[in-house]
ROKESE-408573 format. One line per 4 residues: for each residue x, y, z of C-alpha. Coordinates in pm, whole numbers, padded with zeros to 5 digits. Layout:
N
X:Y:Z ~ ...
***
This chain:
614
00966:-03974:-05260 ~ 00961:-03598:-05193 ~ 01010:-03488:-04832 ~ 00665:-03335:-04807
00442:-03410:-05106 ~ 00416:-03572:-05443 ~ 00076:-03420:-05517 ~ -00118:-03115:-05413
-00450:-03144:-05233 ~ -00643:-03067:-05550 ~ -00460:-03307:-05784 ~ -00587:-03657:-05725
-00866:-03815:-05931 ~ -01016:-04160:-05982 ~ -00751:-04227:-06248 ~ -00488:-04210:-05970
-00645:-04501:-05775 ~ -00387:-04754:-05665 ~ -00098:-04507:-05651 ~ 00097:-04445:-05332
00121:-04070:-05284 ~ 00227:-03811:-05031 ~ 00021:-03498:-04965 ~ 00071:-03219:-04713
-00137:-02943:-04561 ~ -00347:-02832:-04268 ~ -00603:-03050:-04090 ~ -00920:-02877:-04202
-01185:-03106:-04052 ~ -01204:-03431:-03854 ~ -01492:-03676:-03857 ~ -01479:-03974:-03621
-01717:-04252:-03733 ~ -01631:-04494:-03456 ~ -01380:-04731:-03606 ~ -01319:-04502:-03900
-01157:-04158:-03890 ~ -01173:-03907:-04176 ~ -00948:-03604:-04211 ~ -00990:-03330:-04470
-00642:-03212:-04556 ~ -00620:-02858:-04699 ~ -00350:-02672:-04885 ~ -00360:-02364:-05108
-00505:-02565:-05396 ~ -00790:-02755:-05235 ~ -00899:-03046:-05013 ~ -00831:-03419:-05009
-01005:-03665:-04780 ~ -00775:-03893:-04578 ~ -00911:-04207:-04408 ~ -00768:-04438:-04141
-00919:-04751:-03981 ~ -00891:-04825:-03611 ~ -00691:-05139:-03687 ~ -00409:-04915:-03808
-00146:-04877:-03532 ~ -00132:-04502:-03609 ~ -00504:-04457:-03540 ~ -00466:-04335:-03181
-00197:-04080:-03272 ~ -00390:-03951:-03574 ~ -00704:-03927:-03362 ~ -00523:-03679:-03136
-00440:-03440:-03420 ~ -00597:-03097:-03384 ~ -00748:-02868:-03643 ~ -00483:-02661:-03822
-00206:-02909:-03740 ~ 00030:-02915:-04040 ~ 00101:-03272:-04150 ~ 00218:-03476:-04444
00040:-03803:-04520 ~ 00163:-04100:-04717 ~ -00096:-04346:-04840 ~ -00271:-04523:-05124
-00531:-04353:-05342 ~ -00863:-04538:-05318 ~ -01171:-04472:-05531 ~ -01476:-04408:-05317
-01796:-04607:-05353 ~ -02067:-04445:-05563 ~ -02278:-04352:-05262 ~ -01988:-04176:-05085
-01853:-03976:-05379 ~ -01871:-03597:-05338 ~ -01952:-03426:-05668 ~ -01899:-03081:-05513
-01530:-03149:-05454 ~ -01278:-03190:-05740 ~ -01114:-03471:-05545 ~ -01451:-03610:-05434
-01413:-03938:-05624 ~ -01116:-04055:-05416 ~ -00965:-04065:-05070 ~ -00616:-04141:-04943
-00585:-04438:-04709 ~ -00327:-04331:-04453 ~ -00018:-04552:-04420 ~ 00221:-04300:-04257
00213:-03940:-04147 ~ 00446:-03675:-04010 ~ 00348:-03386:-03787 ~ 00523:-03084:-03938
00383:-02812:-03712 ~ 00115:-02769:-03450 ~ -00060:-02464:-03300 ~ 00062:-02383:-02950
-00298:-02370:-02828 ~ -00605:-02585:-02882 ~ -00826:-02277:-02878 ~ -00783:-02091:-03205
-00881:-01720:-03201 ~ -01096:-01787:-03508 ~ -01211:-02105:-03679 ~ -01067:-02150:-04026
-01321:-02411:-04142 ~ -01622:-02200:-04049 ~ -01805:-01906:-04205 ~ -01881:-01778:-03855
-01850:-01398:-03849 ~ -01583:-01247:-03627 ~ -01517:-00887:-03528 ~ -01283:-00704:-03764
-01022:-00646:-03492 ~ -00992:-01020:-03433 ~ -00977:-01092:-03806 ~ -00706:-00832:-03867
-00497:-00924:-03562 ~ -00493:-01287:-03675 ~ -00503:-01212:-04047 ~ -00282:-01512:-04127
-00562:-01734:-03994 ~ -00833:-01526:-04160 ~ -00653:-01561:-04494 ~ -00672:-01940:-04466
-01053:-01919:-04477 ~ -01196:-02012:-04815 ~ -01375:-01690:-04916 ~ -01094:-01452:-04825
-00830:-01688:-04967 ~ -01016:-01695:-05300 ~ -01050:-01317:-05299 ~ -00675:-01269:-05268
-00611:-01521:-05546 ~ -00862:-01329:-05757 ~ -00666:-01012:-05689 ~ -00344:-01176:-05811
-00518:-01303:-06125 ~ -00679:-00964:-06199 ~ -00343:-00787:-06172 ~ -00184:-01044:-06404
-00468:-00995:-06652 ~ -00436:-00617:-06638 ~ -00062:-00638:-06702 ~ -00104:-00874:-06994
-00369:-00659:-07160 ~ -00167:-00339:-07119 ~ 00144:-00499:-07268 ~ -00062:-00629:-07560
-00163:-00269:-07635 ~ 00198:-00153:-07653 ~ 00223:-00004:-07304 ~ 00547:-00045:-07109
00568:-00078:-06733 ~ 00785:00175:-06549 ~ 00853:00212:-06177 ~ 00839:00555:-06017
00986:00674:-05684 ~ 00831:00597:-05349 ~ 01027:00867:-05166 ~ 00944:01200:-05326
00857:01562:-05248 ~ 00547:01674:-05064 ~ 00296:01850:-05289 ~ -00064:01971:-05246
-00251:01711:-05452 ~ -00579:01685:-05265 ~ -00504:01470:-04960 ~ -00264:01472:-04665
00081:01334:-04734 ~ 00261:01069:-04534 ~ 00591:01234:-04441 ~ 00929:01064:-04401
01198:01261:-04212 ~ 01544:01285:-04367 ~ 01842:01181:-04155 ~ 02104:01350:-04373
01902:01669:-04433 ~ 01788:01785:-04088 ~ 01443:01941:-04078 ~ 01352:01825:-04427
01107:01554:-04528 ~ 01028:01319:-04810 ~ 00666:01232:-04882 ~ 00516:00905:-04996
00346:00967:-05332 ~ -00030:01021:-05330 ~ -00005:00896:-05689 ~ 00272:00885:-05952
00101:01182:-06123 ~ 00398:01408:-06182 ~ 00636:01124:-06260 ~ 00414:00969:-06525
00377:01307:-06692 ~ 00754:01351:-06677 ~ 00790:01015:-06850 ~ 00582:01150:-07137
00809:01456:-07150 ~ 01105:01217:-07155 ~ 00989:01080:-07488 ~ 00821:00758:-07373
00484:00706:-07535 ~ 00270:00459:-07340 ~ 00331:00404:-06970 ~ 00156:00190:-06713
00229:00067:-06364 ~ 00049:-00125:-06089 ~ 00127:00166:-05862 ~ 00109:00195:-05483
-00040:00524:-05366 ~ -00028:00667:-05015 ~ -00283:00908:-04869 ~ -00350:00998:-04509
-00729:00969:-04542 ~ -01008:00825:-04332 ~ -01132:00476:-04416 ~ -01465:00398:-04578
-01619:00092:-04741 ~ -01457:00150:-05082 ~ -01134:00315:-04960 ~ -00859:00168:-04748
-00667:00409:-04524 ~ -00297:00450:-04582 ~ -00233:00287:-04916 ~ -00403:00154:-05225
-00306:00031:-05570 ~ -00406:00158:-05910 ~ -00349:00070:-06273 ~ -00168:00393:-06353
-00173:00490:-06721 ~ -00038:00776:-06933 ~ -00023:00823:-07313 ~ 00134:01083:-07542
-00021:01260:-07842 ~ -00372:01157:-07747 ~ -00717:01307:-07721 ~ -00978:01211:-07466
-01128:00970:-07720 ~ -00791:00795:-07759 ~ -00765:00735:-07384 ~ -01118:00594:-07374
-01045:00366:-07670 ~ -00739:00226:-07492 ~ -00898:00174:-07151 ~ -01245:00048:-07238
-01135:-00289:-07386 ~ -00906:-00350:-07088 ~ -01187:-00288:-06840 ~ -01441:-00486:-07041
-01210:-00784:-07098 ~ -01099:-00805:-06734 ~ -01454:-00785:-06601 ~ -01572:-01035:-06862
-01286:-01274:-06776 ~ -01375:-01282:-06406 ~ -01750:-01218:-06434 ~ -01832:-01565:-06306
-01611:-01552:-05997 ~ -01902:-01553:-05752 ~ -02052:-01863:-05912 ~ -02309:-01664:-06110
-02215:-01527:-06452 ~ -02257:-01149:-06457 ~ -02318:-00948:-06774 ~ -02077:-00666:-06860
-02172:-00354:-07054 ~ -01978:-00348:-07379 ~ -01769:-00062:-07518 ~ -01817:00212:-07607
-01926:00299:-07254 ~ -02198:00559:-07200 ~ -02065:00915:-07159 ~ -02250:01144:-06920
-02158:01513:-06873 ~ -02094:01604:-06511 ~ -02381:01854:-06493 ~ -02625:01596:-06632
-02503:01332:-06388 ~ -02548:01564:-06089 ~ -02902:01644:-06201 ~ -03024:01300:-06314
-02845:01084:-06056 ~ -02754:01322:-05771 ~ -02382:01246:-05785 ~ -02088:01205:-06020
-02069:00826:-05983 ~ -02410:00702:-06093 ~ -02524:00345:-06056 ~ -02685:00282:-06394
-02836:-00045:-06275 ~ -03101:00176:-06113 ~ -03343:00294:-06384 ~ -03485:00581:-06174
-03377:00933:-06267 ~ -03410:01275:-06107 ~ -03575:01574:-06276 ~ -03569:01946:-06202
-03926:02067:-06130 ~ -03838:02395:-05962 ~ -04034:02592:-06223 ~ -04355:02407:-06137
-04339:02489:-05766 ~ -04242:02847:-05846 ~ -04575:02897:-06032 ~ -04813:03151:-05873
-05095:02894:-05858 ~ -04890:02641:-05657 ~ -04941:02712:-05287 ~ -04693:02477:-05120
-04520:02730:-04893 ~ -04243:02501:-04767 ~ -04104:02471:-05119 ~ -04180:02828:-05222
-03987:02967:-04924 ~ -03682:02758:-05013 ~ -03705:02854:-05382 ~ -03704:03223:-05284
-03375:03156:-05100 ~ -03224:03009:-05416 ~ -03337:02652:-05356 ~ -03439:02393:-05613
-03697:02116:-05628 ~ -03597:01773:-05755 ~ -03843:01494:-05841 ~ -03790:01120:-05874
-04042:00926:-06082 ~ -04139:00588:-05935 ~ -04327:00395:-06206 ~ -04644:00199:-06130
-04649:00224:-05751 ~ -05014:00329:-05717 ~ -05100:-00010:-05564 ~ -04822:-00001:-05303
-04951:00001:-04943 ~ -04936:00317:-04737 ~ -04649:00162:-04541 ~ -04429:00181:-04854
-04459:00560:-04862 ~ -04442:00598:-04483 ~ -04119:00396:-04475 ~ -03955:00624:-04731
-04075:00931:-04541 ~ -03929:00795:-04217 ~ -03603:00715:-04394 ~ -03578:01075:-04518
-03638:01207:-04168 ~ -03366:00974:-04041 ~ -03130:01137:-04292 ~ -03206:01481:-04148
-03470:01593:-04402 ~ -03822:01711:-04306 ~ -03959:01415:-04502 ~ -04005:01289:-04855
-04314:01449:-05006 ~ -04490:01269:-05290 ~ -04780:01273:-05532 ~ -04938:00952:-05662
-05091:01000:-06008 ~ -05364:00742:-05964 ~ -05598:00871:-06235 ~ -05629:01143:-06496
-05797:01362:-06240 ~ -06090:01417:-06012 ~ -06178:01056:-05926 ~ -06152:00843:-05613
-06071:01134:-05387 ~ -05777:01256:-05593 ~ -05699:01621:-05658 ~ -05821:01785:-05974
-05497:01691:-06148 ~ -05544:01323:-06076 ~ -05288:01308:-05797 ~ -05316:01223:-05431
-05077:01239:-05141 ~ -04945:01496:-04892 ~ -04852:01755:-05157 ~ -05123:01696:-05420
-05380:01937:-05275 ~ -05132:02226:-05305 ~ -05065:02154:-05676 ~ -05357:02243:-05908
-05444:02052:-06224 ~ -05238:02261:-06465 ~ -04928:02231:-06247 ~ -04980:01856:-06213
-05007:01834:-06591 ~ -04674:02016:-06615 ~ -04520:01764:-06371 ~ -04651:01483:-06589
-04490:01638:-06896 ~ -04154:01716:-06735 ~ -04115:01375:-06571 ~ -04284:01147:-06826
-04550:01047:-06576 ~ -04801:00778:-06665 ~ -05115:00694:-06470 ~ -05016:00482:-06170
-04677:00650:-06122 ~ -04564:00854:-05824 ~ -04328:01149:-05788 ~ -04111:01194:-05480
-03982:01545:-05409 ~ -03667:01693:-05256 ~ -03634:02066:-05195 ~ -03318:02235:-05071
-03031:02458:-05176 ~ -02859:02312:-05485 ~ -02548:02189:-05302 ~ -02764:01984:-05063
-03049:01890:-05296 ~ -02830:01695:-05542 ~ -02666:01450:-05296 ~ -02986:01393:-05101
-03180:01330:-05422 ~ -02909:01080:-05515 ~ -02953:00898:-05184 ~ -03331:00904:-05226
-03301:00763:-05578 ~ -03101:00471:-05442 ~ -03337:00412:-05149 ~ -03651:00422:-05366
-03488:00189:-05620 ~ -03403:-00058:-05344 ~ -03753:-00046:-05195 ~ -03906:-00099:-05540
-03654:-00376:-05614 ~ -03583:-00235:-05960 ~ -03201:-00231:-05944 ~ -03064:-00476:-06200
-02879:-00774:-06061 ~ -02577:-00965:-06187 ~ -02452:-00698:-06425 ~ -02157:-00457:-06438
-02264:-00126:-06595 ~ -01988:00115:-06694 ~ -02003:00482:-06782 ~ -01771:00779:-06822
-01844:01105:-06643 ~ -01700:01385:-06859 ~ -01680:01766:-06874 ~ -01603:01827:-06508
-01587:02192:-06401 ~ -01230:02320:-06391 ~ -01292:02522:-06075 ~ -01529:02526:-05779
-01585:02725:-05462 ~ -01400:02568:-05170 ~ -01657:02501:-04895 ~ -01402:02568:-04622
-01236:02887:-04752 ~ -01508:03025:-04980 ~ -01244:03082:-05249 ~ -01194:02939:-05597
-01015:02605:-05607 ~ -00951:02324:-05852 ~ -01247:02087:-05860 ~ -01069:01777:-05989
-00709:01745:-06109 ~ -00499:02066:-06108 ~ -00291:01940:-06402 ~ -00589:01916:-06641
-00629:02105:-06967 ~ -00919:02351:-06960 ~ -01157:02327:-07251 ~ -01088:02637:-07457
-00729:02661:-07333 ~ -00574:02992:-07235 ~ -00851:03194:-07399 ~ -01113:03036:-07174
-00903:03107:-06865 ~ -00863:03471:-06964 ~ -01216:03549:-07082 ~ -01467:03315:-06911
-01615:03313:-06564 ~ -01393:03047:-06400 ~ -01698:02862:-06266 ~ -01824:02809:-06623
-01500:02657:-06754 ~ -01506:02284:-06819 ~ -01194:02068:-06828 ~ -01089:01761:-07019
-01140:01555:-06705 ~ -01321:01227:-06673 ~ -01404:00945:-06432 ~ -01483:00586:-06515
-01765:00448:-06299 ~ -01904:00098:-06255 ~ -02217:00018:-06054 ~ -02195:00342:-05861
-01826:00298:-05774 ~ -01570:00543:-05909 ~ -01292:00326:-06049 ~ -01073:00597:-06190
-01012:00964:-06238 ~ -00824:01093:-06537 ~ -00763:01388:-06765 ~ -00599:01523:-07072
-00312:01712:-06914 ~ -00221:02075:-06928 ~ 00115:02064:-07112 ~ 00164:02439:-07175
00347:02646:-06909 ~ 00147:02964:-06974 ~ -00184:02778:-06939 ~ -00064:02612:-06621
00045:02948:-06476 ~ -00292:03107:-06548 ~ -00493:02812:-06413 ~ -00299:02807:-06088
-00324:03186:-06054 ~ -00705:03164:-06079 ~ -00698:02905:-05800 ~ -00494:03142:-05584
-00151:02988:-05640 ~ 00102:03241:-05774 ~ 00387:03145:-06002 ~ 00625:03124:-05705
00411:02854:-05542 ~ 00390:02668:-05870 ~ 00769:02674:-05894 ~ 00810:02567:-05531
00554:02284:-05518 ~ 00565:02152:-05874 ~ 00900:02285:-05994 ~ 01025:01964:-06154
00725:01916:-06381 ~ 00668:02287:-06439 ~ 01025:02335:-06560 ~ 01002:02028:-06782
00706:02186:-06964 ~ 00938:02466:-07077 ~ 01153:02224:-07276 ~ 00879:02089:-07500
00600:01863:-07376 ~ 00374:01648:-07591 ~ -00004:01663:-07548 ~ -00073:01375:-07313
-00336:01222:-07087 ~ -00426:00918:-06887 ~ -00617:00775:-06595 ~ -00570:00531:-06309
-00838:00266:-06237 ~ -00823:00145:-05877 ~ -00714:-00219:-05850 ~ -00869:-00267:-05505
-01207:-00142:-05622 ~ -01199:-00353:-05939 ~ -01141:-00666:-05731 ~ -01403:-00559:-05476
-01665:-00538:-05752 ~ -01566:-00868:-05913 ~ -01575:-01046:-05576 ~ -01909:-00875:-05498
-01770:-00765:-05162 ~ -01919:-00458:-04990 ~ -01595:-00377:-04804 ~ -01261:-00316:-04973
-01069:-00477:-04685 ~ -01207:-00813:-04799 ~ -00985:-00803:-05109 ~ -00662:-00677:-04948
-00430:-00929:-04789 ~ -00310:-00716:-04498 ~ -00530:-00405:-04467 ~ -00537:-00152:-04189
-00848:-00109:-03979 ~ -01073:00197:-03990 ~ -00840:00380:-03752 ~ -00545:00326:-03990
-00388:00067:-03759 ~ -00215:-00254:-03860 ~ -00321:-00482:-03574 ~ -00111:-00774:-03696
00224:-00593:-03713 ~ 00143:-00330:-03451 ~ 00168:-00020:-03668 ~ 00185:00268:-03616
00416:00216:-03320 ~ 00645:00413:-03094 ~ 01013:00432:-03179 ~ 01302:00471:-02938
01470:00800:-02855 ~ 01779:00726:-03063 ~ 01574:00675:-03379 ~ 01409:01013:-03324
01746:01172:-03256 ~ 01885:01029:-03581 ~ 01621:01215:-03780 ~ 01639:01530:-03565
01284:01509:-03429 ~ 01146:01592:-03085 ~ 00788:01493:-03007 ~ 00527:01754:-02922
00232:01530:-02839 ~ -00123:01645:-02761 ~ -00178:01681:-02386 ~ -00425:01392:-02379
-00160:01157:-02520 ~ 00106:01284:-02279 ~ -00124:01208:-01983 ~ -00208:00863:-02120
00161:00783:-02168 ~ 00243:00885:-01808
***
């Protein structure tokens, strides 16, 4: 017999009754029924119930076993009686009657920092410090297995489409690609640094210039960014993709079946089968998305949309001064139609108004279109509410037309400068949808956001900057760069979004040196900077580059959606905390003086840290 096990803890069935077997794992639960002791033994695969009677000479020793002791058990498989069978457990028809056991390992303390067999919530610091215990818990353990299975599925589907997997460098050059780099000092080149790649962007384009046609990689990416619910600090993984001689439509045609098939394959992971929107996915221009949904990652499960009603409140006969004053400053008015809410209690509207004030807005004005006009205390246009009396009948009729209002609907209003109105309207759309309980459940809804602006005004510097990916091809090519207002130029850039989560950015790449030079010049980067920061790729363009494009769906976010987890750290085996600390391994950590000397570095710490260290 094997030293530790002949079967795993999920293997045994009623057909195995009578066999003598050996199983091994952790003591998951103990139940003492007087003269009868039950142990649930757990391994990676599942649970098996072990039973021992008090007439067994090993009873006293087994009774002393603690939770999370690692043991192997030898015994006979016995079919349970009908009334004791557990239909919720794959091994619920049997139990193993203990004949011998071996203690393989035991915790050094009886008091575990967290209970493995419990769903009791613990603080994140405790969970991350003792992640090896946290990972034994059923939900998190299943999430990590799901992650493995999703990655295997992605690989298989990419290979089936003729893609080949390539590895790209981890130590590379620092380049301005949108986030802070992690720097690695060079020992043999004093004063010089490698950088960990923010993404394999330049390398995958170089592969296309090297004559390879379809590349993919489950790629690690490193960015010194703050944590948030759908972004882990430090590192993340993406399904990195690049293709030669393709248009935007070709990229979509390659990626959509992969996304659909993977989500369909694992759509029942939570125990409830979710629907998945089928290809071709909806395509929404960036400008339309910002207007209708208030952001560039719309959650299409929410049927509410935003409309521009600035022209109505700019009318001479509309007397609502708060909006008029903002419109005169260049502001806009956005409206969100809430169907059939006329019978909602006053508290429904007051709650939304209070929410808006909590978000820093003056409130959330509204009109309820309760009738066609003039009845039951409504304004002449049929509306009532805080704003209705300032909006005469003709203006209310125009609101009805612009927003598709039916009797019984309400309109909620947001008024601000365009840069602030769009995101706040997006938040309001989500909040109103939640309060109305109209957001679809148990469905994954995909869309593409397309036609991103090539350039934007940098909020910090006030100068023109790239709005998305600097290596993108502008729509209209060199002619557009030379003749159009830069802020009107669109690019062949796109994002894939699912349920309000951006899964991927991508673009058809700029493969012409002269177009690249002009685009970077518009963004304030002269040719010398282009040569210095992106010299390898820029020079490769000069030797003949194919038209190419790709994208990079985020693996962590895909798994987060499939597991229906609100926090991305629930689908990463060993994540950092929100302060970018690895509490299990103690990173980042101090290094000794010799290590610093080897890489020619002297510390110049902030004064607060110097005082703390002393």
